[in-house]
C-alpha positions as CSV (number, residue, x, y, z in Angstrom):
1,M,37.3,2.5,-41.6
2,V,40.3,4.8,-42.9
3,A,42.9,3.0,-40.4
4,A,42.0,-0.5,-41.9
5,S,42.2,0.5,-45.3
6,L,46.1,1.9,-44.6
7,L,47.0,-1.0,-43.0
8,E,45.8,-3.6,-46.1
9,Q,47.5,-0.9,-48.3
10,L,51.0,-1.5,-46.4
11,A,50.7,-5.2,-46.1
12,C,50.2,-5.2,-49.9
13,Q,53.1,-3.2,-51.0
14,Q,56.0,-3.8,-52.4
15,P,59.5,-4.7,-50.6
16,A,61.0,-1.2,-51.8
17,A,58.2,0.9,-50.3
18,L,58.5,-0.8,-46.8
19,A,62.4,0.3,-46.9
20,P,61.8,2.8,-44.3
21,I,60.2,0.7,-42.1
22,E,63.1,-2.2,-42.3
23,H,65.6,0.3,-42.0
24,D,64.1,1.6,-38.5
25,L,63.7,-2.2,-37.9
26,A,67.0,-3.0,-38.3
27,F,68.3,0.1,-36.1
28,I,66.3,-0.6,-33.2
29,N,67.1,-4.7,-33.5
30,Q,70.5,-3.8,-33.1
31,L,69.8,-1.8,-30.1
32,L,68.2,-4.8,-28.4
33,N,70.5,-7.2,-29.7
34,A,73.1,-5.5,-27.3
35,H,71.2,-7.1,-24.5
36,Q,72.2,-10.8,-25.8
37,F,68.8,-12.1,-25.3
38,E,66.8,-12.9,-28.5
39,Q,68.9,-11.9,-31.9
40,F,66.5,-9.6,-33.9
41,P,63.5,-9.7,-31.4
42,L,61.0,-7.3,-34.1
43,S,60.2,-8.5,-37.3
44,L,57.5,-7.3,-39.4
45,Q,54.6,-9.4,-40.8
46,A,51.7,-8.7,-42.5
47,G,52.4,-5.0,-42.4
48,R,52.6,-4.9,-38.8
49,V,55.9,-5.4,-36.3
50,R,55.8,-8.5,-33.8
51,G,58.1,-9.3,-31.0
52,R,59.4,-12.2,-29.5
53,H,60.8,-13.5,-26.2
54,E,61.7,-16.5,-25.4
55,E,58.2,-18.8,-25.8
56,W,56.3,-15.4,-25.9
57,R,55.2,-13.3,-28.6
58,F,53.9,-9.8,-28.5
59,R,51.5,-7.3,-30.9
60,S,50.4,-4.0,-30.1
61,V,47.0,-2.8,-29.6
62,F,45.9,0.6,-29.1
63,Q,43.2,2.4,-26.9
64,P,42.0,5.8,-27.9
65,V,42.0,8.9,-25.2
66,Y,39.7,11.5,-26.1
67,A,39.3,15.1,-25.1
68,L,36.4,17.0,-23.4
69,E,35.6,19.8,-25.6
70,A,33.6,22.7,-24.0
71,D,30.6,22.2,-26.6
72,G,30.3,18.3,-25.0
73,A,31.9,16.9,-28.4
74,T,35.1,14.5,-27.9
75,R,38.0,15.0,-30.0
76,L,40.8,11.9,-30.3
77,W,44.1,13.5,-28.3
78,S,46.0,10.1,-28.0
79,V,46.1,6.2,-28.0
80,E,47.4,4.1,-25.2
81,A,49.6,1.3,-26.4
82,L,49.1,-1.9,-24.7
83,A,50.7,-5.4,-25.4
84,R,49.2,-8.7,-26.2
85,V,51.0,-11.6,-25.2
86,T,50.9,-15.3,-25.8
87,D,52.5,-18.2,-25.9
88,S,53.7,-20.9,-28.3
89,F,50.4,-22.6,-27.9
90,G,48.4,-19.7,-28.2
91,G,47.7,-19.0,-24.3
92,Q,47.1,-15.7,-23.2
93,L,49.0,-13.9,-20.3
94,I,48.8,-10.4,-18.7
95,P,51.8,-8.5,-19.6
96,T,52.1,-7.4,-15.6
97,V,52.2,-11.2,-14.8
98,L,54.9,-11.1,-17.2
99,F,57.3,-8.8,-15.5
100,A,56.1,-9.9,-12.1
101,A,57.7,-13.5,-13.2
102,E,60.9,-12.2,-14.6
103,T,63.4,-12.2,-11.9
104,S,66.4,-11.2,-13.9
105,P,66.6,-7.2,-13.8
106,R,68.8,-7.2,-17.1
107,R,66.0,-9.1,-18.9
108,S,63.0,-7.3,-17.7
109,V,64.9,-4.1,-19.0
110,F,65.2,-5.7,-22.2
111,L,61.4,-6.5,-22.3
112,D,60.3,-3.3,-21.3
113,R,62.3,-1.6,-23.9
114,Q,61.3,-3.9,-26.8
115,L,57.9,-3.6,-25.7
116,R,57.8,0.6,-26.2
117,C,59.9,-0.1,-29.8
118,L,57.2,-2.4,-31.1
119,H,54.3,-0.2,-29.9
120,L,56.1,2.7,-31.7
121,L,56.7,1.3,-34.8
122,N,53.3,0.1,-34.9
123,F,52.0,3.2,-34.2
124,L,53.9,5.5,-36.9
125,L,53.2,2.4,-39.1
126,Q,49.6,3.6,-39.7
127,H,50.4,7.4,-40.1
128,P,49.1,8.9,-37.2
129,G,48.6,12.5,-37.7
130,P,51.4,14.8,-35.8
131,D,49.3,16.3,-32.9
132,L,48.3,12.5,-31.8
133,I,50.1,11.5,-28.7
134,L,51.3,7.8,-28.3
135,S,51.1,7.0,-24.1
136,L,53.4,4.0,-23.4
137,N,53.6,2.3,-20.0
138,V,57.1,2.6,-18.0
139,N,57.1,-1.1,-16.1
140,A,58.0,-0.3,-12.4
141,Q,60.7,-3.0,-12.4
142,H,62.3,-0.8,-15.3
143,L,62.5,2.3,-13.2
144,V,64.0,0.0,-10.1
145,N,66.5,-2.0,-12.6
146,V,67.9,1.3,-14.8
147,S,70.2,2.7,-12.1
148,E,71.0,5.9,-14.6
149,A,70.3,7.8,-18.0
150,H,66.5,6.8,-17.5
151,G,65.1,7.4,-21.1
152,Q,68.5,7.5,-23.0
153,F,67.7,4.2,-25.0
154,F,64.3,5.4,-26.3
155,A,65.4,9.1,-26.7
156,E,68.0,7.5,-29.2
157,V,65.5,5.3,-31.3
158,L,63.5,8.5,-31.4
159,Q,65.9,10.5,-32.9
160,Q,66.7,7.9,-35.6
161,L,62.7,7.6,-36.6
162,N,62.8,11.3,-36.1
163,I,59.8,11.8,-33.9
164,P,59.9,14.6,-31.0
165,A,59.8,13.4,-27.5
166,S,57.0,15.5,-27.0
167,R,54.7,13.0,-28.7
168,I,55.2,10.5,-26.5
169,C,54.0,10.5,-23.2
170,L,55.4,7.7,-20.3
171,E,52.5,6.4,-18.2
172,V,54.5,5.4,-14.5
173,V,52.2,3.6,-11.6
174,E,53.7,5.7,-9.2
175,D,52.9,3.5,-6.0
176,A,54.8,0.8,-7.8
177,V,58.1,2.0,-6.8
178,S,58.7,2.1,-3.1
179,D,61.6,4.7,-3.1
180,P,59.9,8.2,-3.9
181,L,63.5,9.7,-4.5
182,R,64.5,6.9,-7.2
183,L,61.0,7.6,-8.8
184,L,61.7,11.5,-8.9
185,E,64.9,11.1,-10.2
186,A,63.8,8.8,-13.2
187,V,60.8,11.2,-13.8
188,Q,63.3,14.2,-13.9
189,R,65.2,12.7,-16.2
190,Y,62.6,11.5,-18.7
191,R,61.1,15.1,-18.6
192,S,64.8,16.8,-19.4
193,L,64.5,14.7,-22.7
194,G,61.4,16.4,-23.5
195,F,58.8,13.4,-22.9
196,R,55.3,14.2,-21.4
197,I,54.6,12.3,-17.8
198,A,51.9,10.8,-16.7
199,L,50.7,9.3,-13.0
200,D,48.7,6.0,-14.0
201,D,46.1,4.3,-11.6
202,F,45.8,7.4,-9.1
203,G,43.3,6.5,-6.5
204,Q,44.3,2.4,-6.5
205,G,46.8,1.5,-3.6
206,A,48.9,3.8,-2.0
207,S,48.4,6.9,-4.6
208,N,48.7,10.3,-2.7
209,L,48.7,13.6,-3.5
210,E,52.2,14.4,-1.7
211,R,53.6,12.1,-5.0
212,V,51.7,14.3,-7.3
213,W,53.3,17.6,-5.5
214,L,56.9,15.8,-5.4
215,L,56.6,14.4,-9.2
216,E,54.8,17.4,-11.1
217,P,53.3,15.1,-13.7
218,D,51.6,16.4,-16.7
219,Y,48.8,14.3,-16.5
220,V,46.8,12.3,-13.8
221,K,45.0,9.4,-14.7
222,L,42.3,8.4,-12.2
223,D,42.2,4.5,-11.3
224,K,38.8,3.1,-13.0
225,V,37.5,2.2,-9.3
226,L,37.1,5.7,-8.8
227,M,34.6,6.0,-11.6
228,R,33.0,2.9,-10.7
229,H,32.4,4.3,-6.9
230,A,30.9,7.6,-8.5
231,L,28.6,6.0,-10.6
232,M,27.4,4.0,-7.4
233,R,27.3,6.2,-5.1
234,P,26.4,9.9,-5.9
235,S,27.9,11.1,-2.5
236,V,31.1,10.6,-4.4
237,R,30.6,12.6,-7.0
238,D,31.3,15.8,-5.3
239,K,34.5,14.4,-4.0
240,L,35.7,13.4,-7.1
241,A,35.1,17.1,-8.2
242,K,37.2,18.0,-5.5
243,L,39.9,15.8,-6.4
244,V,39.9,17.0,-10.0
245,D,40.2,20.5,-8.6
246,I,43.2,19.8,-6.5
247,L,45.1,18.0,-9.6
248,H,44.3,21.0,-11.7
249,L,45.8,23.1,-8.8
250,H,49.1,21.1,-9.0
251,G,49.3,21.7,-12.7
252,A,48.1,18.3,-14.1
253,Q,45.7,17.8,-16.3
254,V,43.2,14.9,-15.3
255,V,42.1,11.7,-17.6
256,G,39.0,9.7,-16.3
257,E,39.7,5.9,-17.1
258,G,37.4,3.1,-16.9
259,I,34.6,5.1,-18.7
260,E,32.0,2.2,-19.5
261,S,28.8,3.9,-19.8
262,A,27.1,7.2,-21.2
263,M,26.4,8.1,-17.0
264,Q,30.0,7.5,-16.2
265,L,31.0,10.0,-19.2
266,D,28.2,12.3,-18.0
267,I,30.2,12.2,-14.3
268,A,33.4,12.7,-15.7
269,R,32.6,16.3,-17.6
270,A,30.6,17.1,-14.7
271,A,33.8,16.4,-12.3
272,G,36.1,18.3,-15.0
273,C,37.9,15.9,-16.0
274,D,40.3,17.0,-19.5
275,F,40.4,13.8,-20.8
276,V,38.4,10.3,-21.0
277,Q,39.2,6.9,-21.9
278,G,37.6,3.8,-21.6
279,F,35.1,0.6,-23.3
280,H,32.1,3.1,-23.6
281,L,34.3,5.3,-26.0
282,A,36.4,2.8,-27.6
283,R,38.3,-0.5,-26.8
284,P,42.0,-1.4,-27.7
285,A,42.3,-2.8,-31.3
286,E,45.1,-3.0,-33.2
287,L,43.8,-0.4,-35.7
288,L,44.4,3.1,-34.2
289,N,40.7,4.4,-35.3
290,L,42.0,7.5,-36.6
291,P,39.5,10.0,-37.6
292,V,38.0,10.3,-41.2
């Protein structure tokens, strides 16, 4: 696999060859140090960047998102970065639980920023093509706890690394924020800086089309529960297609999540989804699984 060989080569390179990433690491760590928690929370280990917070250790995995082509083919369009969290004994923790247990607003902002920087560096270490989009989750607590200047920290990081904000898609779980105006303010600020915006897990909880109209996201990611219902109940498939049509009318492209079988892939295509993501296509992995 090409991606694997790139990482192996990187891990074996001499320190001088790693100077650019080490320079970027030092810059980002200085920004994170200002939060006054761990000093230098990110480090380079065997060709990959790792993070830490108290007893927790972080690494990045990436799940591909594919564009559905008119000829029936799929094309790698973006990768969604996901955090894998372990404690000092090797125990696993779901990132959402980590944030839910965090009661300090300052600490939750620190964690969210650290994870985004971790994912960005691990993405860049694998030399992705210039057209590949990196999707990053924005924790809802971050939207609540940052009172102003949303995106300024990350925009400064991207400027240092010479990465245009248009290569970053920020995924927001819209129903996790109870104040729609606060959410709108954050989304508008991110968009003004050039970031792409996606509404994640649409169709779960209190998701509604009014939020789509208000926020005008570039992408809407349909929650996997919708695909599950469409698979089990054929009558849902027409409704799914109508929902996709409505989202298109609102100016959003649609990502079908939770594609776990060839039949679900066919359902997503028939419904008019623009992109698809799920275990049937690729599981999350440290390697980007770049095309040859």
